[in-house]
C-alpha positions in Angstrom: -13.9 84.2 78.9 -12.7 81.2 80.7 -15.6 79.2 79.1 -14.3 80.1 75.7 -10.9 79.0 76.7 -12.3 75.6 77.9 -14.2 75.1 74.6 -11.1 76.0 72.6 -9.0 73.6 74.7 -11.6 70.8 74.2 -11.7 71.4 70.4 -7.8 71.5 70.3 -7.7 68.3 72.4 -10.3 66.6 70.2 -8.4 67.6 67.1 -5.1 66.3 68.6 -6.6 63.0 69.5 -8.3 62.8 66.1 -5.0 63.4 64.4 -3.3 60.7 66.6 -6.0 58.1 65.9 -5.8 58.9 62.2 -2.0 58.4 62.3 -2.4 55.0 64.1 -5.0 54.0 61.5 -2.7 54.9 58.6 0.1 52.9 60.2 -2.2 49.9 60.6 -3.3 50.2 57.0 0.4 50.4 55.9 1.1 47.2 57.9 -1.9 45.5 56.5 -0.9 46.5 53.0 2.6 45.1 53.5 1.2 41.8 54.8 -1.0 41.6 51.8 1.9 42.2 49.4 4.0 39.5 51.2 1.1 37.0 51.0 0.7 37.9 47.4 4.4 37.3 46.7 4.2 34.0 48.5 1.2 32.9 46.5 2.9 34.0 43.3 6.1 32.0 44.1 4.0 29.0 45.0 2.1 29.3 41.7 5.3 29.8 39.8 6.8 26.6 41.2 3.6 24.7 40.4 3.6 26.1 36.9 7.3 25.2 36.4 6.7 21.8 37.8 3.6 21.2 35.6 5.7 21.9 32.4 8.0 19.0 33.5 5.1 16.9 34.9 3.6 16.2 31.4 6.8 14.8 30.0 6.9 11.0 29.9 9.3 10.5 27.0 13.0 10.0 28.1 14.3 11.6 24.9 12.2 14.7 25.5 13.3 14.7 29.2 16.9 14.5 28.0 16.4 17.4 25.6 14.9 19.6 28.4 17.8 18.7 30.7 20.4 19.4 28.0 18.9 22.9 27.4 18.6 23.5 31.1 22.2 22.6 31.5 23.2 24.9 28.6 21.2 27.7 30.2 23.3 27.4 33.4 26.2 29.2 31.8 24.7 32.1 29.8 28.1 33.0 28.3 28.4 29.8 26.4 24.7 29.4 25.6 25.1 30.3 21.9 27.9 27.8 21.5 25.9 25.1 23.3 22.7 25.3 21.3 24.1 23.6 18.1 25.8 21.0 20.3 22.5 20.1 22.0 20.8 19.8 18.6 23.6 17.6 17.3 23.4 15.4 20.4 19.7 15.0 20.1 19.8 13.8 16.4 20.6 10.1 17.3 17.8 9.8 19.9 15.0 11.8 18.4 13.3 10.8 15.1 14.1 13.4 12.4 10.4 14.2 11.9 10.0 15.2 15.5 13.4 16.9 16.1 12.2 20.5 15.5 9.2 20.0 17.8 11.3 18.4 20.5 13.9 21.1 20.3 11.3 23.9 20.4 9.5 22.4 23.4 12.8 21.7 25.2 14.0 25.3 24.7 10.7 26.6 25.9 10.5 24.4 29.0 14.2 24.9 29.9 14.0 28.7 29.7 12.3 29.1 33.0 14.1 26.4 35.0 16.1 28.0 37.7 18.4 25.0 38.4 19.1 22.1 36.1 19.4 19.8 39.1 15.6 20.1 39.5 15.3 18.5 36.1 17.5 15.7 37.2 15.5 15.1 40.4 12.2 15.2 38.4 13.3 12.8 35.7 15.5 10.4 37.7 12.8 7.7 38.0 11.9 8.0 34.3 15.5 7.6 33.2 16.2 4.7 35.5 13.1 2.8 34.5 13.1 3.4 30.8 16.8 3.7 29.8 19.3 0.8 29.6 22.7 1.2 31.2 24.1 2.0 27.8 21.5 4.7 27.1 22.1 6.2 30.5 25.8 6.4 29.7 24.9 8.1 26.4 22.8 10.7 28.3 25.7 11.4 30.6 28.1 11.7 27.6 25.7 14.1 25.9 25.5 16.3 29.0 29.2 16.4 29.3 29.5 17.4 25.7 27.0 20.3 26.3 28.8 21.4 29.5 32.2 21.2 27.8 31.5 24.1 25.4 33.5 26.4 27.7 35.1 26.1 31.0 32.5 24.1 32.9 30.5 26.5 35.1 30.3 25.5 38.8 26.6 25.0 38.6 27.0 22.8 35.5 29.6 20.7 37.3 27.1 20.2 40.2 24.4 19.3 37.8 26.6 16.8 36.0 27.5 15.2 39.3 23.8 15.0 40.2 23.0 13.4 36.9 25.9 10.9 37.3 24.6 9.8 40.7 20.9 9.8 39.5 21.8 7.5 36.6 23.6 5.1 39.0 27.2 5.9 38.1 30.1 6.5 40.5 30.7 10.1 41.5 33.6 11.6 39.6 36.6 12.5 41.8 
């Protein structure tokens, strides 16, 4: 009888340790799965930033860059976005040929839709604007941006973006 007790105890011990090892394996799999998801998110964010940057990287026309910036600036304040869209179009009329206006507006709207911060656009196009625009044209760009931001009470992020643009174009910061 005591041999049966020892066999039952061994089977129970083996079952207990099997259950414990299975639990440890499940925890290890959960941790591995979590690490995989974190790595996936990191890769996705890296890809998203590269994709966002690539949309801006192909732009070499200062007028198109200005259009993208104006739409990105308008998107900073979603409440006044419907009011800003006609203003952006009106501001672009003097700098974009009439035959290309619809195409430039469509591309600028598409490119600006996924831009998280309009200051990124300023940083990206600062060299382009400084090299290819005269001082008068840079002043016009700043005036256009102020007109777009002035459609409502200027949002804090719009104010920061305008200040970044002002400094990028070589003007004195506004006090």
